[in-house]
C-alpha atoms as an extended CHARMM CRD file, in Angstrom:
* protein
*
       155  EXT
         1         1  MET       CA             -7.2090000000      -23.0410000000      -26.0830000000  PROA      1               0.0000000000
         2         2  ASN       CA             -7.7690000000      -19.9800000000      -23.9190000000  PROA      2               0.0000000000
         3         3  CYS       CA             -5.3000000000      -19.6580000000      -21.0730000000  PROA      3               0.0000000000
         4         4  ARG       CA             -4.8110000000      -17.0880000000      -18.3650000000  PROA      4               0.0000000000
         5         5  SER       CA             -1.9560000000      -16.8190000000      -15.9180000000  PROA      5               0.0000000000
         6         6  HSD       CA             -3.1420000000      -16.6300000000      -12.3630000000  PROA      6               0.0000000000
         7         7  SER       CA             -1.4040000000      -13.2650000000      -12.1690000000  PROA      7               0.0000000000
         8         8  GLU       CA             -4.3560000000      -12.0570000000      -14.2800000000  PROA      8               0.0000000000
         9         9  LYS       CA             -7.1500000000      -11.7820000000      -11.7420000000  PROA      9               0.0000000000
        10        10  ARG       CA            -10.7490000000      -12.8280000000      -12.3070000000  PROA      10              0.0000000000
        11        11  PRO       CA            -13.1600000000       -9.9900000000      -11.5550000000  PROA      11              0.0000000000
        12        12  HSD       CA            -14.7500000000      -10.4840000000       -8.1420000000  PROA      12              0.0000000000
        13        13  ALA       CA            -17.5660000000       -8.7250000000       -6.4040000000  PROA      13              0.0000000000
        14        14  PRO       CA            -16.6470000000       -5.8970000000       -4.0390000000  PROA      14              0.0000000000
        15        15  LEU       CA            -16.1450000000       -6.9250000000       -0.4150000000  PROA      15              0.0000000000
        16        16  PRO       CA            -19.4860000000       -5.3860000000        0.7140000000  PROA      16              0.0000000000
        17        17  ASP       CA            -21.3110000000       -7.5630000000       -1.8510000000  PROA      17              0.0000000000
        18        18  LEU       CA            -19.5060000000      -10.6640000000       -0.5800000000  PROA      18              0.0000000000
        19        19  ALA       CA            -20.4450000000       -9.7350000000        2.9840000000  PROA      19              0.0000000000
        20        20  GLU       CA            -24.0560000000       -9.3140000000        1.9030000000  PROA      20              0.0000000000
        21        21  LYS       CA            -23.9900000000      -12.8130000000        0.4210000000  PROA      21              0.0000000000
        22        22  LEU       CA            -22.9730000000      -14.1180000000        3.8490000000  PROA      22              0.0000000000
        23        23  ARG       CA            -25.8220000000      -12.1980000000        5.4820000000  PROA      23              0.0000000000
        24        24  SER       CA            -28.3140000000      -13.5300000000        2.9290000000  PROA      24              0.0000000000
        25        25  LYS       CA            -27.3980000000      -17.0630000000        4.0500000000  PROA      25              0.0000000000
        26        26  SER       CA            -27.9240000000      -16.0990000000        7.7180000000  PROA      26              0.0000000000
        27        27  ARG       CA            -24.1920000000      -15.9750000000        8.4160000000  PROA      27              0.0000000000
        28        28  LYS       CA            -22.5640000000      -13.3260000000       10.5610000000  PROA      28              0.0000000000
        29        29  VAL       CA            -20.0360000000      -11.0500000000        8.9060000000  PROA      29              0.0000000000
        30        30  THR       CA            -17.2250000000      -11.2580000000       11.4280000000  PROA      30              0.0000000000
        31        31  GLY       CA            -13.8670000000       -9.5210000000       11.1880000000  PROA      31              0.0000000000
        32        32  PRO       CA            -12.0120000000      -12.7730000000       10.4460000000  PROA      32              0.0000000000
        33        33  ARG       CA            -14.5100000000      -13.7190000000        7.7200000000  PROA      33              0.0000000000
        34        34  GLN       CA            -14.1340000000      -10.3270000000        6.0740000000  PROA      34              0.0000000000
        35        35  ALA       CA            -10.3320000000      -10.5760000000        6.2620000000  PROA      35              0.0000000000
        36        36  ILE       CA            -10.3550000000      -14.0650000000        4.7090000000  PROA      36              0.0000000000
        37        37  LEU       CA            -12.6910000000      -12.9630000000        1.9130000000  PROA      37              0.0000000000
        38        38  GLN       CA            -10.4410000000       -9.9610000000        1.2300000000  PROA      38              0.0000000000
        39        39  ILE       CA             -7.3420000000      -12.1570000000        0.9710000000  PROA      39              0.0000000000
        40        40  LEU       CA             -9.0920000000      -14.5650000000       -1.4050000000  PROA      40              0.0000000000
        41        41  ARG       CA            -10.4410000000      -11.6190000000       -3.4120000000  PROA      41              0.0000000000
        42        42  ASP       CA             -6.9860000000      -10.0500000000       -3.7220000000  PROA      42              0.0000000000
        43        43  HSD       CA             -5.1990000000      -13.2310000000       -4.8510000000  PROA      43              0.0000000000
        44        44  ALA       CA             -5.6360000000      -14.5310000000       -8.3660000000  PROA      44              0.0000000000
        45        45  HSD       CA             -4.4290000000      -18.0550000000       -7.6210000000  PROA      45              0.0000000000
        46        46  PRO       CA             -5.8820000000      -20.7920000000       -5.4100000000  PROA      46              0.0000000000
        47        47  MET       CA             -4.4770000000      -20.5470000000       -1.8750000000  PROA      47              0.0000000000
        48        48  SER       CA             -3.9400000000      -23.0800000000        0.8840000000  PROA      48              0.0000000000
        49        49  VAL       CA             -5.4070000000      -22.4730000000        4.3350000000  PROA      49              0.0000000000
        50        50  LYS       CA             -1.8780000000      -21.8790000000        5.6530000000  PROA      50              0.0000000000
        51        51  GLU       CA             -1.2330000000      -19.2780000000        2.9210000000  PROA      51              0.0000000000
        52        52  ILE       CA             -4.4970000000      -17.5500000000        3.7960000000  PROA      52              0.0000000000
        53        53  HSD       CA             -3.6020000000      -17.5920000000        7.5000000000  PROA      53              0.0000000000
        54        54  ALA       CA             -0.1280000000      -16.1920000000        6.7600000000  PROA      54              0.0000000000
        55        55  GLY       CA             -1.7620000000      -13.3310000000        4.8260000000  PROA      55              0.0000000000
        56        56  LEU       CA             -3.8410000000      -12.2190000000        7.7840000000  PROA      56              0.0000000000
        57        57  THR       CA             -2.4640000000       -9.1900000000        9.5710000000  PROA      57              0.0000000000
        58        58  GLY       CA             -2.6350000000       -8.2420000000       13.2110000000  PROA      58              0.0000000000
        59        59  GLY       CA             -3.6010000000      -11.6950000000       14.4560000000  PROA      59              0.0000000000
        60        60  ASP       CA             -7.0890000000      -11.4900000000       12.9170000000  PROA      60              0.0000000000
        61        61  CYS       CA             -7.7200000000      -15.1590000000       13.7370000000  PROA      61              0.0000000000
        62        62  ASN       CA             -6.0890000000      -18.4970000000       14.3830000000  PROA      62              0.0000000000
        63        63  LEU       CA             -5.5640000000      -21.3380000000       11.9140000000  PROA      63              0.0000000000
        64        64  ALA       CA             -8.5970000000      -23.2980000000       13.1620000000  PROA      64              0.0000000000
        65        65  THR       CA            -10.8310000000      -20.2930000000       12.4560000000  PROA      65              0.0000000000
        66        66  VAL       CA             -9.4870000000      -20.1020000000        8.8860000000  PROA      66              0.0000000000
        67        67  TYR       CA            -10.2430000000      -23.8040000000        8.3790000000  PROA      67              0.0000000000
        68        68  ARG       CA            -13.8040000000      -23.3740000000        9.6970000000  PROA      68              0.0000000000
        69        69  CYS       CA            -14.4050000000      -20.2690000000        7.5810000000  PROA      69              0.0000000000
        70        70  ILE       CA            -13.1030000000      -21.8860000000        4.3850000000  PROA      70              0.0000000000
        71        71  HSD       CA            -15.2540000000      -24.9690000000        5.0390000000  PROA      71              0.0000000000
        72        72  MET       CA            -18.3120000000      -22.7150000000        5.4950000000  PROA      72              0.0000000000
        73        73  LEU       CA            -17.5250000000      -20.6750000000        2.3370000000  PROA      73              0.0000000000
        74        74  GLN       CA            -17.0590000000      -23.8810000000        0.3530000000  PROA      74              0.0000000000
        75        75  GLY       CA            -20.4140000000      -25.1780000000        1.5840000000  PROA      75              0.0000000000
        76        76  MET       CA            -22.0330000000      -21.8980000000        0.5010000000  PROA      76              0.0000000000
        77        77  GLY       CA            -20.5050000000      -22.2230000000       -2.9760000000  PROA      77              0.0000000000
        78        78  MET       CA            -18.4040000000      -19.0740000000       -2.5630000000  PROA      78              0.0000000000
        79        79  VAL       CA            -15.0580000000      -20.8640000000       -2.8630000000  PROA      79              0.0000000000
        80        80  LYS       CA            -13.9130000000      -23.9190000000       -4.7690000000  PROA      80              0.0000000000
        81        81  ARG       CA            -11.3580000000      -26.4520000000       -3.6190000000  PROA      81              0.0000000000
        82        82  PHE       CA             -8.5280000000      -27.5700000000       -5.9030000000  PROA      82              0.0000000000
        83        83  ASP       CA             -6.0170000000      -30.3790000000       -5.4610000000  PROA      83              0.0000000000
        84        84  PHE       CA             -2.7800000000      -30.0840000000       -7.4100000000  PROA      84              0.0000000000
        85        85  GLY       CA             -1.5050000000      -33.5410000000       -6.4540000000  PROA      85              0.0000000000
        86        86  ASP       CA              0.6730000000      -32.4330000000       -3.5410000000  PROA      86              0.0000000000
        87        87  ASN       CA             -1.7930000000      -33.2570000000       -0.7330000000  PROA      87              0.0000000000
        88        88  VAL       CA             -2.4870000000      -29.5670000000       -0.1050000000  PROA      88              0.0000000000
        89        89  ALA       CA             -6.0300000000      -28.3160000000       -0.6020000000  PROA      89              0.0000000000
        90        90  ARG       CA             -6.1930000000      -24.9030000000       -2.2300000000  PROA      90              0.0000000000
        91        91  PHE       CA             -9.1880000000      -22.6040000000       -2.4160000000  PROA      91              0.0000000000
        92        92  GLU       CA            -10.2590000000      -19.9520000000       -4.8820000000  PROA      92              0.0000000000
        93        93  LEU       CA            -13.0110000000      -17.3670000000       -4.5360000000  PROA      93              0.0000000000
        94        94  LEU       CA            -15.7180000000      -17.8250000000       -7.1590000000  PROA      94              0.0000000000
        95        95  ALA       CA            -17.1730000000      -14.9030000000       -9.0610000000  PROA      95              0.0000000000
        96        96  GLU       CA            -20.9640000000      -14.5240000000       -8.9770000000  PROA      96              0.0000000000
        97        97  GLY       CA            -22.5620000000      -17.0910000000      -11.2820000000  PROA      97              0.0000000000
        98        98  ASP       CA            -19.2730000000      -18.9790000000      -11.7550000000  PROA      98              0.0000000000
        99        99  ASP       CA            -19.4310000000      -22.6920000000      -11.0270000000  PROA      99              0.0000000000
       100       100  GLY       CA            -15.6480000000      -22.7220000000      -10.7730000000  PROA      100             0.0000000000
       101       101  HSD       CA            -15.2050000000      -25.3470000000      -13.4630000000  PROA      101             0.0000000000
       102       102  HSD       CA            -11.8310000000      -24.7860000000      -15.0520000000  PROA      102             0.0000000000
       103       103  HSD       CA             -8.5200000000      -26.5740000000      -15.2150000000  PROA      103             0.0000000000
       104       104  HSD       CA             -4.9640000000      -25.5690000000      -14.3590000000  PROA      104             0.0000000000
       105       105  LEU       CA             -1.5030000000      -26.0750000000      -15.8030000000  PROA      105             0.0000000000
       106       106  ILE       CA              1.0000000000      -26.1950000000      -12.9370000000  PROA      106             0.0000000000
       107       107  CYS       CA              4.7790000000      -25.9290000000      -13.2540000000  PROA      107             0.0000000000
       108       108  THR       CA              6.4090000000      -28.7900000000      -11.3590000000  PROA      108             0.0000000000
       109       109  SER       CA              9.5230000000      -26.6790000000      -10.7630000000  PROA      109             0.0000000000
       110       110  CYS       CA              8.2820000000      -23.2620000000       -9.5780000000  PROA      110             0.0000000000
       111       111  ALA       CA              4.5590000000      -23.9820000000       -8.9980000000  PROA      111             0.0000000000
       112       112  GLU       CA              3.3910000000      -21.2640000000      -11.4230000000  PROA      112             0.0000000000
       113       113  VAL       CA             -0.2920000000      -21.7730000000      -12.1500000000  PROA      113             0.0000000000
       114       114  ILE       CA             -1.9290000000      -21.1120000000      -15.5160000000  PROA      114             0.0000000000
       115       115  GLU       CA             -5.7110000000      -21.1820000000      -15.6530000000  PROA      115             0.0000000000
       116       116  LEU       CA             -7.1470000000      -22.9830000000      -18.6650000000  PROA      116             0.0000000000
       117       117  GLU       CA            -10.4430000000      -21.4600000000      -19.7550000000  PROA      117             0.0000000000
       118       118  ASP       CA            -11.5120000000      -24.1430000000      -22.2340000000  PROA      118             0.0000000000
       119       119  CYS       CA            -12.7200000000      -27.5980000000      -21.3090000000  PROA      119             0.0000000000
       120       120  ALA       CA            -12.3890000000      -30.1530000000      -24.0870000000  PROA      120             0.0000000000
       121       121  MET       CA            -13.5830000000      -32.8870000000      -21.7500000000  PROA      121             0.0000000000
       122       122  GLN       CA            -17.2700000000      -31.9580000000      -21.7670000000  PROA      122             0.0000000000
       123       123  ASP       CA            -18.0290000000      -33.9640000000      -24.9320000000  PROA      123             0.0000000000
       124       124  LEU       CA            -16.1770000000      -36.9830000000      -23.5590000000  PROA      124             0.0000000000
       125       125  GLU       CA            -18.0960000000      -36.5800000000      -20.2970000000  PROA      125             0.0000000000
       126       126  SER       CA            -21.3980000000      -36.8770000000      -22.2090000000  PROA      126             0.0000000000
       127       127  VAL       CA            -20.2400000000      -39.9850000000      -24.0640000000  PROA      127             0.0000000000
       128       128  ILE       CA            -19.0890000000      -41.6640000000      -20.8420000000  PROA      128             0.0000000000
       129       129  ALA       CA            -22.3720000000      -40.8320000000      -19.1190000000  PROA      129             0.0000000000
       130       130  SER       CA            -24.4510000000      -42.1200000000      -22.0200000000  PROA      130             0.0000000000
       131       131  ARG       CA            -22.5160000000      -45.3700000000      -22.4920000000  PROA      131             0.0000000000
       132       132  ASN       CA            -22.7440000000      -46.2010000000      -18.7990000000  PROA      132             0.0000000000
       133       133  SER       CA            -26.2460000000      -44.8390000000      -18.0610000000  PROA      133             0.0000000000
       134       134  PHE       CA            -24.8330000000      -42.3790000000      -15.5320000000  PROA      134             0.0000000000
       135       135  GLN       CA            -26.2610000000      -38.9520000000      -14.7420000000  PROA      135             0.0000000000
       136       136  ARG       CA            -24.5890000000      -35.7610000000      -13.4890000000  PROA      136             0.0000000000
       137       137  VAL       CA            -21.1290000000      -36.9310000000      -14.5830000000  PROA      137             0.0000000000
       138       138  THR       CA            -18.3660000000      -34.4570000000      -13.8510000000  PROA      138             0.0000000000
       139       139  HSD       CA            -14.5770000000      -34.4840000000      -13.7980000000  PROA      139             0.0000000000
       140       140  LYS       CA            -11.4750000000      -32.9060000000      -12.2930000000  PROA      140             0.0000000000
       141       141  LEU       CA             -8.4200000000      -32.4900000000      -14.4430000000  PROA      141             0.0000000000
       142       142  GLU       CA             -5.1290000000      -30.6960000000      -13.8500000000  PROA      142             0.0000000000
       143       143  PHE       CA             -2.0760000000      -30.6060000000      -16.1080000000  PROA      143             0.0000000000
       144       144  PHE       CA              1.5460000000      -30.5650000000      -14.9440000000  PROA      144             0.0000000000
       145       145  GLY       CA              4.7360000000      -29.6020000000      -16.7640000000  PROA      145             0.0000000000
       146       146  VAL       CA              7.7530000000      -27.3050000000      -16.7240000000  PROA      146             0.0000000000
       147       147  CYS       CA              7.1360000000      -23.6400000000      -17.5740000000  PROA      147             0.0000000000
       148       148  PRO       CA              9.3010000000      -21.7030000000      -20.0730000000  PROA      148             0.0000000000
       149       149  ALA       CA             11.1810000000      -19.8420000000      -17.3250000000  PROA      149             0.0000000000
       150       150  CYS       CA             12.1870000000      -23.1050000000      -15.6190000000  PROA      150             0.0000000000
       151       151  GLN       CA             13.3100000000      -24.5970000000      -18.9300000000  PROA      151             0.0000000000
       152       152  GLN       CA             16.0710000000      -22.0130000000      -19.2610000000  PROA      152             0.0000000000
       153       153  PRO       CA             19.5390000000      -23.3860000000      -18.4460000000  PROA      153             0.0000000000
       154       154  ALA       CA             21.2110000000      -21.8970000000      -15.3760000000  PROA      154             0.0000000000
       155       155  PRO       CA             23.8770000000      -19.2940000000      -16.2170000000  PROA      155             0.0000000000
């Protein structure tokens, strides 16, 4: 199985290309939108709206503006929402052509996130769809455990 720590960043388009994508969808490229895109671009792991807001410098915008912007970016398919079971929505910028389908392994002690590149569930998805006459079947799957660093006994 291919894994990647979220400290290893996915390659993302340069900020001007992301801004152009907004323009192509008849969206204004405001200062707050650019700042939010830059924060998402610079962070390898999914971020909550509060984390994004905390990363803004100089009072670029308020929390409500971040929520509206993230909702708009999600609707445009530029970000994907993840739920790690703690009732906090997290968002990750998608690379061009990426549908965002991947899974995560999350440490229940320190919240380290490992991105899992492979998806063994696609075959099962097809079987379930076929047996039940469903179409466009999809899934969401996250794994939880304790990472090696958190397994070490305290000195």
